[in-house]
N, C-alpha and C positions, 0 to 999 in steps of 0.2 A: 540642252535645248531648255528655253523657259517658255512661259505662257505665249509670248509674242510670236511664237511659230505658227500658231493659228490664226494671226492676224493677215490681212491682204493688203495691209498699208506698207508701201515700199520702205518708209524710214524706221517703222517698228520692225520690220523683217530684218534691218540691218543689225538689229541688237537681239536678235533671236537666239543666237548661240553665246551670248556672254553668259558668264557664270553668276551674275547677280538674277535673282528672281523678279525680273521686270514683268509687270502688269500693265495693261492698258487701262486708259483712262475710263472709269465709270464709278457710279455712286457705291456699289457695293464693296469697293476697295476700301472706302473710307469707314464702312460699316465694320469691316474685319479689323481695321487699324483701331477703332473704338474698342472693340472686344478684346484685343492684345493688348491695349494701350500702348501702341508703338507710335512713333513719330513717323511721318510720311516724307520721302523724297520725290518731289515732282521735277523731272528732267526733260526740257523743252529743246527741241532742235527742229531741223528739217533734213531731208535726204541729201540735198547739195551743199550743206553747210560744212565747210572745211575744217573750222575749229571743233565742230562736234565730231568729227572723224577723229581729230587729233586727241580729243579727250577720251573718246572711246577707246582708242588704241592704247593710250598710257594708263587710263584707270579703269574702265569698265570691263576691259578684258583680263584684268589683274585679280589673281585669286586673292590676295591680301585685301584689296578694296571690297571684293565680293563679300568676303566673311564678315566684315564690319557692317555692309549695307544689309546683309541678309540678317544678321543676329539682332541688330537694334532697330532697323527701319522697314517699312515696307514701301517698296520703290515702284513709281509709275513712269513709264515713258510715254511722252506726247509729242506727235507731230502738229508744230504750230499751225500749219496749213490746214490740217483737218479740223483742229479745235482753235480757232484764232480768238475765241472768247477767253478760253482758259489761259492763253499765252497773254492777252492783254491784261487779264486780272494778275497774274505773277509777275509781268513785265512792270506794272504800277508798284508792285511792293519792292521789287529789286531797285527800281529808281528812286524810291523814297528812302532805301536803305544805304545805297551806295552812289546815287547821283548820277547814275549811268546804267546802260543796258545794252542787250545784244543777244547773240546765241553762239554756243549753247546757253540756257537759261536754266540754273540749278537752284532749287528752292527747297529749303526743310520746313515742314508744316506739322502742326498740331494734327492729332488723329481725325479732327473735324474738317482739315482742308486749309485752315487759316494759317498764313505764312509767318515764320519767326525768324528766318534767316536766309540769305541767298546771295547770288551772284552770278557771273557768266562763266567763263573758262577757269578752272582750277587745275594747277598742276597736281600731280598724284599726291605727293606728300602733305600739300597744304590741304586737299580735299580730305584725305585721311584724318588729319589732326583735328580739323574742323568737326568732323563727324563724331569722332570721340568725345570732344569736348561738348558738343550738342547732346549726345546721349547721356552723358553725366549729369549735365545740367537739368535735363528733362527728369532724370530719375531723383536727383538730389533737390531740386528747387522747381518743382512742377508750376508753382504759383508765379513764379518770375516769367516764365515763357508765356503763360496765359496772360498777364498784365501786358507784356510787350505785344503780343498777338491783337489785344483788344485795340491798343492804340494804333497799330500798324493797319488794321482793317477800317479804323475811322479814317485815317488818311487815304485809303484806297477807294473808300465811298466818296470822300470829297473830291477827289480826282476824277471820279466817274460821273459827278453831276453835271447837268446840262449849264450851259452859260446862261446869264441873266442880262437883260438890258441895263445898262449903266445910265444913270440919270443924264449926265452932260453927253452930248452928241459930239464926238471928237474926230470922226471920220474924215480925213482930208486926204485923197488919193495922191495929190501931188506931193505932200510930205512923206508919205509912204514909200512912193516910187523912188524921191531923193535919198530915203534911208535905205531902201533895197539896193539901189544902184552902187552904194558904197561897199558893198561885198562883192561885186562883179570882179571877175578876173579879166581884164581888158587885154591880156596878152594870150591866154590859151582858152579863153571862155569858161563857163561855169561858174564856181565861187572859188574865193582865195582861200582855199583850204584843201588838205587831204587828209583822209581819203576823199575822193571825189566822186558824188553821186550825179547821177545825170537829171533827177527831179523833172520827168517830163510834164507833169501838171504845171509847174512853175513855167516852162518853156512854151507850152500851149497857151498859157494865158498872156504871157509877156509879148509872144508874136502876133497874137490877135490883136492886143491892145496897141502895139506898135503899128500895124497895118491900118487900123481904124482910125488912129490918131496921125498917119503919116509921120510917125516918129522916126526919122533916119538914124538917129544915134542908137535909139533901142534896137532897130531892126539890124544894124550893123554888128550888135552885140549877140544877137540871136544867130546870125550867120557865121560870125566867128565862132560861137560854141558849136553850132552843128558842123561845120567843116572840121574843126579840131576833133570832134568826137568821131567823126568819119574817118579822119586820117589816123586817129590814134589806135593803140592796141586794144583799147576797149571794144572797139567794133572789129569783128573777126572778117578780115578782107577776103579770106579764101573761102570761106563758106557761108559768111553772113551771120547776122545775130550779134547782138550787144551783150556783154557781159554786165555783172550787177555795179560794178563801180570800179574806179580806178584807185590804186593805192598811191599815186603820185599826182602832182598837179599838171601834169601834162597829158593826162588821159593815156599814158604809155602802157604801163603794167597793170592789167586787170586783176581783180579778184575773179577767177576765171569761170565761175558757175553761170549759165545763163538761165533766166527767168521768163516765163511766158508773159507776165504782167510788166515787165519793162519794154519787151519788143512790142507787144501789143499798142502801148500807149505812144512809143516813139514813132511808130508807123503813121499816127495822127499828126504828130508834130513835123515829120519830113514831108508828109503829104501836104499840109498847109504851106510849108516853105517852099515844094516844088510848084504849087500853084501861084505862089507869089513871084518867084524868080525864073522858073524853067530850068533851074540849074541842074545839068545833067549829072552831077555828083549826088544831088538828092534823089533822083530818080534810081540811080544805082544802089543807094541803100534801100530803097523801098523795095526793089526787085530781088536784092539778095536777102533781105531780112524775111520776105514773104517766101522765098524758095528755101531758106533754112528752117522755117517753120513746117512748111509742107513736107520736106525731107525727112526732118528729125523727130517732129512731135505730132504729125498727123495719124491719128488712130484710124484703124480700119472702118470703124463705125460712125464716123464724122466728127466727134470731139477732139480736142486738142490737148494733148499732154503738158505737164507743168515745167519742167526744168531739166537741165543737164548739170551733172556734178562738176566741181572745180578740179577733182583729183582723177587720174587714170594712171594706168601701168606704164612706166618707162620702159625703154629698151633692156633693163636689168631685171624687169619685172616687179620693180617696187613701185608702190603707189605714191605719185609725187603730184602736187598742185601743178596744173597747167602743162604736163607732161603730152597731152594730146595737140597742144597749140604752139609750143615753141620750136625753135629750129637752132641747130649748130652751122657755123659757117662751112665745115666741109660738107654737111649734107646739103646745103642750099648751092654750094658750087657744083656738086654732083648733079643736082636735079635740074638746076637753071642752065649749067653749060656755059657756051661762050658768051651769052648775054649776062654774066653775073656782075661784071662791073657796072653796067647800067641799073640792073636790079637792085645792087647795093646802093646806089644813089637814089633811087626812088624809095626804097623801104628802110634805109639808113642802118645798113649792116656795118656799124661803127659805133663810137662810144656812146652815140645817141639812142640807138635801137638795142644797146647791150642790156641784158637783164642780170643773170647770175649763172655760174656754174658753166660757162661757155655757151649759153643760150641767148637767143635773141628773140625779141617780140617785134613784129613788123609794124613800122610806123612811118607816116608820111609827115613832112613838115614843110613842104612847098608844092604848089600846084603842077600838075603835068605841064602846063604851058611853058612854064620857065624852065623846067627840065629838059623839054623838047628843044627849046631855043639854044640851051647850053650845049646839047648834043647835037646840033644841026640835022634834027629829024622832025617831021611833022607830029603834031600832037595826036593826030589820027593814027599815025603808025605807032606811036608810044603808048596809046591806049589798047591798040590790038596786042601789042607785045605783052603789057601789063596782063591782059586776059590770059594769054597763052601761059604766062607763068603762074597765074592763079591755078590754071587748070592741071598744070603739072605739080603743083604743090598740093592740091586737093586729092590727087590720084595717089600720091606719096602718103599722106595722112590717112587716108581710108584704110591704109594697110596696118594702121596703128590700133592698139586697144581703145576702144571708145570709152568715155567717161560713163558714168552710171546714169541711166534714165530714170526719172520719177515720172511714172506712168499713170498718177492720179489725173482725174479730169475735173477740174474746179470751175463751178458755175460761173463765179465772177470774173475769173480770168478769161475764160471762154467768151463771155459777154464783152470784155474789153476789147478782145480780138475782133469781134464781130465789128464793132465801132471802129477800130483801126483798119480793118480790112475795106469797109465802106468808105472812109475817107480816102484811103489809097486808090479805090475804084473811082470815086469822084474827081481825083486828081489826074488819073492816068487814062481813065476810060477802058481799063482792062477788065472785061467781064469775069475773068477767072476770079478776081478778088470777090466779085458779087456772088458768084456760086460757092466759093468757100464759105462765105459769112452765111449763106442761106443753109447749107451744109451743117455748119455748127449750130444754127438754131434748131434745125431738125433733130440733132441729137439731143439738145437741151429739153426739146418737147418729149422726145420719146424715152429718155432715161432719167431725166433730172426733175421732172414735174411729178408731183405727188397725185394720188389718186384723188385727193380733196382739191387739187388745183394749186398747192402752194409748191414752193421749190425745195430740192435737195441742195445740199452745200457741194459735194463732190460725188465722183463715183471712181470705181476701179474695176476693170474689166466688165463694164456695164452694170456693175451692182452698185446702187445708189448708197451713199454713206453719210449720216448726220443731216439733221434737219438745216434748211437754208438760214443764213445770217443775213443781215440789212444789206451788206455789201453784195450779196448775190441778187437780191431783188433790185437794189438800186441800178447796179450795172446791167442788168438784164432789162429792166424797163427802159433804160437810156438806148441799149441796143435795139429793141423793138421799135422806139420812135425812129431811130436811124433807118432801120429796115424799112419802114413805111416811106419816109423820105426819098428812099433810093429805089422803091418798087411802085409806089403809089397804091400798094395793097392794103385796104384799110383794116382787114383782119388783124394786122400787126398793132394797129393803134387800139383796137378793141382789147387785144391781149395785153397791151401796156396798161390799159385801165384796169383790168381785172386784176393784174399784179399790183398795182397801185392801191386798189382797195384792199387787197390781202394784207399788204404792208401796213397799212393804216390800222388794221385790226391787231397785227400780231406784234409791231414794234412801236407804234406811236405812245408817247408820253403825254396825255391831254394837257397836264399841267404846265409843262414846259414847253409844249409845242414842237419837241425835237423827238427824233427815232432812237430807241435804244439800239444796241448793236446785235443783241441775241433776243430770242423769244423767251417768254416767261418759263415755259417748260424746259429751257435749256440751262436754266440758271439754279439748278438743285444745290451745286456746292460753292458757287461763286456769286459775287454781286453783279448785278446787270449794271451797264454803263452806258453813257451816252458820250460818242466820240465826235469830235467837229474838227479836228485838225487834220490837215493832209500830212502824209508822210511820202514815202514813194508811190504808194496807192492813195488816190485822193479821198477826201472824206465822203462817205457814203452819204451823210446828211446832206452835204452841198450838192451831190448828184440828184438826190431826191427833191432838193428845192427846184434845181432846173427842171426836172421832169414835171413837177408839180405846176410849174408855170406853163409848160408846154401844153399839157393835158388840160390845164385849166382853160386855157384859150379854146383848144379844139373842142372840147365838151361843155364850153360854156359853163364850168363848174366854179362857183365864186368861193366855195370852200377849199378847193384845191389852190385857187390863186391867192386867197387871204392867208392861208397856212404858209405858204412859200415865201410872200411878203413878210409875214411876222418872224419866220425863221432868218430871213436875210437882215431884216431890220435889227434883230437881236445882235446878230453876228458883227454888223456894221459898228455898234457901239464898242464890240469887244476887241476889233482888230488893231493888233499893235505891230506884230512883225510879220509882213505880208507873205513871206515865202511859205508859212505855214498855213496859208489860208487862200492860196490862189484859186482854187476851185470855188470858193465863195465869191471871189472877185469875178470869176467868170459868170456865175449866177448873177451877180449884180449888174454885170453888162446888159443881160437879157431883161433885167427887172426895172432898170432906171428910166430907160426909154423904150418900152416894149414895142416891137414892130412885127407884123405878120405879113407874108405873102402869100396869097391864094393865087396859084397857077391853075388856070381852069380851061379845059378843052380836050379833045380827043388824044391830042400830043403833049399833054400837060407833063407826063413823065419825061419826055425826051427833051422838053424845053427846060425843066427843072434842073435835069442833069447836066444841060449846057451851061446854065447859070452857076451851079454849084462848082463845075470844073474851073471857074475864074474867080470865084468869090470867098473871101473870108469875111463873114458877116456876124451880126448878133441879130438875125431876123429868123423868126420861126417861118419855116417853109412848108406849105401844105400843096403838093401837086393833086389836083382833083380831076380824074378823067371818067368818072361813073357816077351815077346817083347815089347818094349816101343818106344814112340816119344820125350820122355824126353831126351834133348841132350846129357847128360852124361851118359845114360843108353843104347842109341841106338846102341852103339857099341859094346855091350856086346850080346853074345846069351847063354841063360841057358840051360844046358845038365843036365844029370842025375848026374854027378860028380860035387860037388860043388867046384867053384874056388874062392880063396880069392886074390883081387887085392889091396895092399896097397900102396897108395902114399902120400908123403910127401913133402911139398915145391915144388910141381910140379916135383918131382923125384919118380918114380914108382919102387918098387921092383919086383923082378921075382914073378909072380904068383905061389901060392901053393894051393894043395888040402888037405894037412895035417892039420887039424884043432888044434892039440896038438901042433904041431910046431909053427902055427900061433900064438895062445894064448901067448906061451913063448915070441915070438918076440913082 
């Protein structure tokens, strides 16, 4: 046992029986390193990371590796999901040194925490050789390591600076879209590369833009992507839920771990698609994804857990990637029975669906309509049989060893899920989604709000851990705004404003007008940075810009509005490759021609939900069914007849009470 046995973090606990003297991240560790004049190893991963497991099995359980690490180094294990600021700092270092990044992330540092060497996964002997050489270098030429650390620190600092406005205004959306479209995969959707990530924030923006501009070509690409993702092995057709990415260009073989943040965001994407098309496939994805989350990740207290591992025990008792999810042909014949030939046509139990070692990953490559016609049965009958097969396969799978559950509850990811569930609610009118969203908010308010009113970043077994980061505040403010839009309860807006004011105090860099990722008191050992690019998780700064625009209108707060416009204007001058800035492009949609819809009346909420069920818009919606002290609302009086007040670019149209006329408008 090492010190990690005392940790409640699931990832750290995985390493508690390693022979390495692992320590958890804290500033006292570096004081010890300075006293002993030892280099520090910072090894970063997360509980569902396949290659983290591989490196642990190969290296961190080996006595020979432990002897070197324990003799020459002080070793720290970090869960990137618990300390995203630490991960971001050392990731920048590795990207500067190697031009790439990923997990596991392994960095060797000076005793004060400044990095001097690092990379991702290392085979055992490579890792051992590197550590021996670094220990000798530090012992024999400490000045060389110090000089390199100083240069690297300067590079990390520059990478973490806020963007500044360029003098020439070069933003041209048409040119950016033309450049973006060149990377589209027009056969399987997504991008022309593998591994293939879903990038929900890209899909969300492109779908909204395509709908607003009536761009059929763009919407066809979105539908191609969403259909192929739904058919592919990246979506678990048996139980629901998306894996993190596909290792091939067909969305067939997933990297099997499932993350809450992917599934939360994809609920919003598929909900908009269902609003737009009424495609039953999209509804199936929404229903299966929400059911998967409810079954596998819902905690007894209301919050939602983080992830499921890629690895699990196979029938031989060996931990293998994907063991829980894949199927052999003999097993499928036994489970499906006389319907196997038809099943094999639907799910490609052939060379297209084959993976490795006799295993298949289920994948569709044509619609059920075509398959039904080929087999002279109705589509209804084929859909019925498909559900029966899925039920049988789920019963069989439930007998298998389940993948490891990461039962951390992360504020930002739960807030994303609130937004995804509310989008699903507005698209389907299923009140269970609203109820689940409210339950998650109750958990955040009960267990993740500090006594002083700020946020914690995460909790484990109801115990809060680490102070909140910018993304916790940003996504929670967004969720509170969406809760107001779907309930008309103004307490949500007041709470959103309170959280925004706290964010301005804790994170805002007044000089740049952007927000730091971490609080000042979280930056004892690492540089604070300002992050503006989207990744799989959107830019928290861009989310804040949108919320500042919304709250600026609602509370008639010019400071909010001007701050948002300053941020967006600077980013417009910077924007070159749009796939990394789609959340900013979404914010720009709301800032360029701002529109507000006040729905006023005793039935304002019901009418608002009717509108949202059929509309993908760039309009701020305010359902008002009670007296209010919120500045934008207090001028309105709710009566029996609902009135619709639409304003665009500070010009208000004549109010109307005719819903059909308004929807057309």
